[in-house]
DOGU-848104 format. One line per field, with one value per residue (C-alpha): x, y, z; residue in one letter. Coordinates in steps of 0.02 Angstrom, whole numbers. Layout:
<pts>
xx	[X, ...]
yy	[Y, ...]
zz	[Z, ...]
aa	[A, ...]
</pts>
This chain:
<pts>
xx	[-957, -779, -743, -635, -466, -467, -499, -653, -806, -960, -1146, -1249, -1324, -1213, -1299, -1283, -1234, -1276, -1434, -1351, -1332, -1447, -1627, -1594, -1532, -1411, -1546, -1632, -1469, -1420, -1589, -1563, -1384, -1436, -1575, -1455, -1323, -1455, -1509, -1330, -1272, -1089, -1055, -1078, -1036, -1003, -898, -810, -927, -1090, -1184, -1106, -1255, -1375, -1401, -1286, -1181, -996, -970, -912, -1076, -1109, -937, -958, -1126, -1056, -904, -1012, -1114, -964, -895, -1064, -1093, -917, -934, -790, -712, -874, -905, -836, -831, -808, -774, -715, -604, -600, -769, -775, -781, -637, -540, -568, -470, -346, -174, -66, -78, -268, -285, -176, -268, -437, -390, -323, -484, -597, -498, -526, -709, -742, -632, -549, -367, -394, -519, -582, -617, -561, -632, -577, -748, -728, -585, -469, -407, -293, -186, -89, -144, 35, 18, -152, -106, 57, -31, -161, -26, 63, -97, -111, 74, 53, -92, -216, -321, -359, -421, -448, -596, -633, -801, -855, -707, -704, -637, -477, -423, -469, -369, -219, -220, -232, -94, 25, -11, 27, 186, 255, 196, 81, -93, -228, -413, -519, -687, -777, -933, -1028, -1198, -1295, -1476, -1620, -1651, -1466, -1366, -1254, -1141, -1077, -1118, -990, -815, -810, -886, -765, -617, -688, -714, -538, -454, -570, -644, -812, -945, -1044, -1173, -1238, -1410, -1462, -1646, -1628, -1660, -1812, -1895, -1871, -1962, -2122, -2183, -2171, -2312, -2386, -2526, -2494, -2483, -2334, -2201, -2124, -1943, -1777, -1750, -1923, -1861, -1721, -1836, -1982, -1889, -1886, -2073, -2045, -1933, -2017, -1940, -1983, -2166, -2108, -1984, -2114, -2236, -2103, -2051, -2237, -2257, -2100, -2133, -2312, -2253, -2133, -2240, -2104, -2088, -2026, -1869, -1824, -1832, -1731, -1591, -1599, -1587, -1428, -1355, -1381, -1271, -1089, -959, -1093, -1050, -1169, -1292, -1289, -1453, -1492, -1635, -1691, -1797, -1800, -1968, -1877, -1753, -1852, -1877, -1689, -1636, -1765, -1664, -1526, -1634, -1725, -1670, -1747, -1781, -1703, -1877, -1891, -1716, -1759, -1921, -1826, -1688, -1808, -1909, -1751, -1654]
yy	[1929, 1923, 1859, 1705, 1737, 1919, 2073, 2123, 2140, 2119, 2135, 1972, 2022, 2063, 2184, 2135, 2275, 2185, 2288, 2454, 2535, 2404, 2387, 2521, 2695, 2797, 2882, 2716, 2635, 2774, 2755, 2570, 2596, 2734, 2622, 2474, 2579, 2659, 2488, 2447, 2360, 2384, 2241, 2285, 2167, 2211, 2161, 2237, 2152, 2222, 2253, 2222, 2113, 2267, 2357, 2514, 2456, 2416, 2338, 2433, 2530, 2453, 2499, 2679, 2696, 2630, 2740, 2894, 2846, 2827, 2999, 3081, 3009, 3020, 2849, 2749, 2694, 2622, 2509, 2349, 2343, 2179, 2165, 2037, 2007, 1878, 1878, 2039, 1996, 2116, 2068, 1880, 1743, 1755, 1783, 1893, 2047, 2024, 2023, 2173, 2275, 2226, 2282, 2449, 2484, 2436, 2550, 2690, 2663, 2643, 2793, 2703, 2673, 2493, 2359, 2275, 2102, 2049, 1897, 1798, 1793, 1625, 1503, 1495, 1314, 1364, 1471, 1385, 1421, 1480, 1625, 1673, 1671, 1762, 1900, 1919, 1918, 2063, 2168, 2138, 2180, 2339, 2395, 2390, 2245, 2199, 2023, 1890, 1777, 1650, 1632, 1491, 1376, 1190, 1107, 1042, 1207, 1300, 1174, 1188, 1377, 1376, 1251, 1348, 1510, 1424, 1344, 1507, 1625, 1720, 1800, 1669, 1665, 1702, 1691, 1588, 1644, 1490, 1472, 1410, 1419, 1304, 1241, 1232, 1143, 1022, 1160, 1197, 1061, 924, 941, 1131, 1162, 1036, 1135, 1300, 1225, 1146, 1309, 1431, 1515, 1604, 1580, 1722, 1632, 1715, 1686, 1665, 1687, 1582, 1735, 1783, 1612, 1598, 1765, 1670, 1777, 1637, 1512, 1362, 1437, 1605, 1765, 1798, 1910, 2046, 2033, 2010, 1856, 1777, 1634, 1586, 1591, 1510, 1351, 1294, 1274, 1131, 1044, 925, 1008, 1184, 1185, 1081, 1215, 1355, 1261, 1243, 1426, 1480, 1371, 1438, 1620, 1610, 1554, 1699, 1827, 1864, 1848, 1686, 1781, 1812, 1626, 1575, 1691, 1639, 1457, 1501, 1597, 1442, 1333, 1295, 1424, 1546, 1725, 1830, 1776, 1898, 1969, 2119, 2246, 2350, 2467, 2517, 2421, 2261, 2283, 2246, 2058, 2043, 2144, 2048, 1887, 1950, 1945, 1783, 1623, 1463, 1315, 1148, 1083, 1222, 1193, 1005, 1044, 1159, 1032, 892, 995, 1048, 879]
zz	[3603, 3548, 3375, 3378, 3449, 3394, 3503, 3400, 3512, 3403, 3431, 3414, 3251, 3100, 2983, 2798, 2680, 2519, 2492, 2513, 2346, 2269, 2337, 2466, 2403, 2508, 2613, 2654, 2686, 2809, 2898, 2921, 2984, 3100, 3175, 3190, 3277, 3391, 3446, 3497, 3344, 3286, 3161, 2974, 2836, 2653, 2501, 2356, 2232, 2312, 2204, 2037, 1979, 1980, 1814, 1809, 1955, 1951, 2122, 2274, 2291, 2464, 2528, 2466, 2552, 2716, 2704, 2673, 2826, 2938, 2886, 2906, 3078, 3147, 3224, 3139, 3303, 3371, 3220, 3166, 2973, 2879, 2693, 2569, 2421, 2284, 2195, 2104, 1916, 1883, 2033, 2059, 2139, 2282, 2207, 2317, 2201, 2192, 2382, 2399, 2267, 2334, 2507, 2442, 2345, 2486, 2606, 2481, 2458, 2644, 2680, 2828, 2869, 2924, 2886, 3043, 2973, 2797, 2723, 2573, 2490, 2402, 2413, 2258, 2244, 2105, 2222, 2365, 2537, 2575, 2446, 2516, 2697, 2669, 2575, 2710, 2849, 2759, 2765, 2953, 2981, 2879, 2991, 2849, 2920, 3102, 3088, 2950, 2903, 2766, 2678, 2562, 2601, 2636, 2789, 2707, 2640, 2802, 2911, 2790, 2798, 2992, 3002, 2887, 2978, 3144, 3081, 3007, 3144, 3031, 3054, 3051, 3018, 3170, 3083, 2953, 2857, 2793, 2709, 2856, 2915, 2964, 2790, 2737, 2873, 2783, 2711, 2887, 3010, 3005, 2948, 2929, 3098, 3173, 3105, 3170, 3341, 3348, 3306, 3402, 3254, 3262, 3131, 3054, 2947, 2790, 2710, 2896, 2840, 2682, 2566, 2666, 2672, 2862, 2889, 2854, 2711, 2589, 2620, 2527, 2423, 2486, 2383, 2274, 2353, 2251, 2294, 2201, 2310, 2289, 2176, 2294, 2446, 2365, 2312, 2494, 2486, 2360, 2481, 2605, 2759, 2705, 2770, 2922, 2971, 2940, 3056, 3192, 3180, 3191, 3351, 3437, 3377, 3447, 3617, 3633, 3540, 3413, 3226, 3137, 3083, 3265, 3304, 3152, 3201, 3381, 3331, 3235, 3381, 3488, 3379, 3428, 3363, 3298, 3354, 3255, 3119, 2972, 2906, 2797, 2803, 2657, 2770, 2951, 2966, 2931, 3071, 3230, 3207, 3173, 3326, 3433, 3408, 3520, 3672, 3631, 3723, 3657, 3775, 3743, 3690, 3562, 3496, 3480, 3387, 3263, 3241, 3204, 3081, 2985, 2990]
aa	[M, T, L, G, T, S, D, L, A, V, S, P, L, C, L, G, G, N, V, F, G, W, T, A, D, E, A, E, S, F, A, V, L, D, A, Y, A, A, A, G, G, N, F, V, D, T, A, D, M, Y, S, V, W, A, P, G, N, N, G, G, E, S, E, T, V, I, G, N, W, L, R, S, R, G, N, R, D, S, M, V, I, A, T, K, V, G, M, H, P, E, L, S, G, L, R, A, A, T, I, K, R, G, A, E, E, S, L, R, R, L, G, V, E, R, I, D, L, F, Y, T, H, K, D, D, P, A, T, P, V, E, E, I, V, T, A, L, D, E, L, V, R, E, G, K, V, R, A, L, G, A, S, N, I, D, A, G, R, L, A, A, S, L, E, F, A, A, R, E, G, L, A, R, Y, V, A, V, Q, P, H, Y, N, L, V, S, R, S, T, Y, E, G, A, L, A, D, V, A, T, E, H, G, L, S, A, V, P, Y, F, A, L, A, A, G, F, L, T, G, K, Y, R, P, G, G, P, A, V, D, S, P, R, A, D, G, A, G, R, H, L, A, E, P, R, G, P, L, V, L, A, A, L, D, R, V, A, G, A, H, G, V, E, P, A, S, V, A, L, A, W, L, A, A, Q, P, T, V, A, A, P, L, A, S, A, R, T, V, E, Q, L, P, P, L, L, A, A, A, G, L, V, L, T, E, A, E, L, K, L, L, N, E, A, S, A]
</pts>
């Protein structure tokens, strides 16, 4: 799959790096990355702020782990590395100087000469799109970034950014990273997806498994799950469609002999503009259901069942 209008060829599952240096130490992270690469995966996502929220961390831990792995394995040229700028508490917003500094620090931690895909992590409405796009274009022209993406941006600002880039002949976004999954559809479907479609952008949805809820391990009346994401995932059980989605996932998963997570990711992959759902794994044991989604083709009846359950 080629990402948007870029020349980046990416695998159908983007491996999230938010757990690296947080719930997965370096050895565990290396094991997950090794297993992902061995299965043919080449698309790894991180950010400068991962994982600043963890006690004792300052942010950048994930990038450092990934950089160490790239050097130790000697596989830099075979991997597509995405990172982001704009949400680190000490480097927030998208002023031109912030974008430039963020890129330089990410390049240093990753130990690479060029970032393959550089996202604005969260839109900064206080900064004109002209300043943001111009700063990003400079990074591309300097050879420090190959392609650009936008995460957590609304349709209006995305359209304005793309139109300015086209008018001035500057580098444009080729990907968008929205919060999008079977129990959170309104954040992407509609105006934002329409802009992506019109301009040929690819979507790389995050929270593709709704913080673990769509793996099926959170059940009504089921045992408590010991996970840092349990509260976020468990809240979907209180929503009317939560149990309905789980029931639909179970039915489709049973028909294919796969895990619910595989079906949830396959549903995303079947949606217009989606190039590669993003999901993370803390251990090697968590990877197979994620990787299995790439070879899972859902029927029209199965897609309809999932759409109706999640509507």
